[in-house]
N, C-alpha and C positions, 0 to 999 in steps of 0.2 A: 522526177526526183523521188527517191524512195523515202518512205516515212521514217523519221528518226525520233527517238525519244529525246527529251531535254538533256538527260545525262549524257547521251551519246554525242549530242551537238556540243556540249560544253567541255567535253573531255579534250585535254590538250596533252599530246604525247611529250612535248618538250618539257612541260611542267613536271611530269613524272620523272623524266631523266634528271631534271635539276634537283628534285627532291632526293633521288638516289645519290647524286653527287654530294649533296649537303650531308646526308647521313654518313656517307663514306668518309668525308672530311672530318665530321665530328667524332667518328669512331677512331680515326687516326690521331686526332689531337688528344684523345683521352687515354692513349696508351702511356703507361708509366715510363718515365725516363730513369735510367739506372744511375744512382748517385755515384759520384767519384769516391775513391778511397780517401779517407781522412775527413770527410764531411759526414755529419750525422744524417741518417735516413729521414727524409721528410716526405710527406705525401705530395705528389706533384699536383699543381693546379693548372687547369686549362688556361690558355692565354686569353680567353674571353673573345676570341675572334669568331664572329658569327657571320654566316653568309646570309645575305638578304635575298629572298626569292621575289623576283619581279612579278607584278600582276600580269595575267595573260592579256595579250593585245587582241581585242575584239574588232578592231577597225576593219580588217579584211572580211571577217565573218558577217558584218552588218553593212557592207558597202552598198548592197542593193537597197537597204532601208533608207540610207542617206539619199540615194538618187531618187527613190520614190517620194521622199519628203520634199525634195527640191521641186519635182514636177507638181506635187500638190500645192506648194506655195505659189508656183507660177500660175497655175489654173485658178487658184483662189484670188490672187491679185487681179488677174484679167477679168474674172466674173465680177469682182467688187467694182472695178473701174467701169465695166459695162452697166452695172446696176445704177451707178451714179450718172452715167451718160444718159441712160434711158429715163431717169427721173427728171432731168433737165429738158429733154425733148418732149415728153408728154405733157 
């Protein structure tokens, strides 16, 4: 496995695309609406609609860590039971 820096591992291309889409939507919502004839000109207000950016999902990135922790827990419990068994035998 090639060495990667922390910033390269954490970079999520989908998140960048979401940010671009959010910027595009905000720029479209800020465009002025042309008032109809007969009504006085008022500055347009944005609708207040904001897009929420979901946090990145790291579950796939750290799946190997979860499996390693499961094996560590299994071995720790087996060794603990073994130590208790040996203490009663001796």
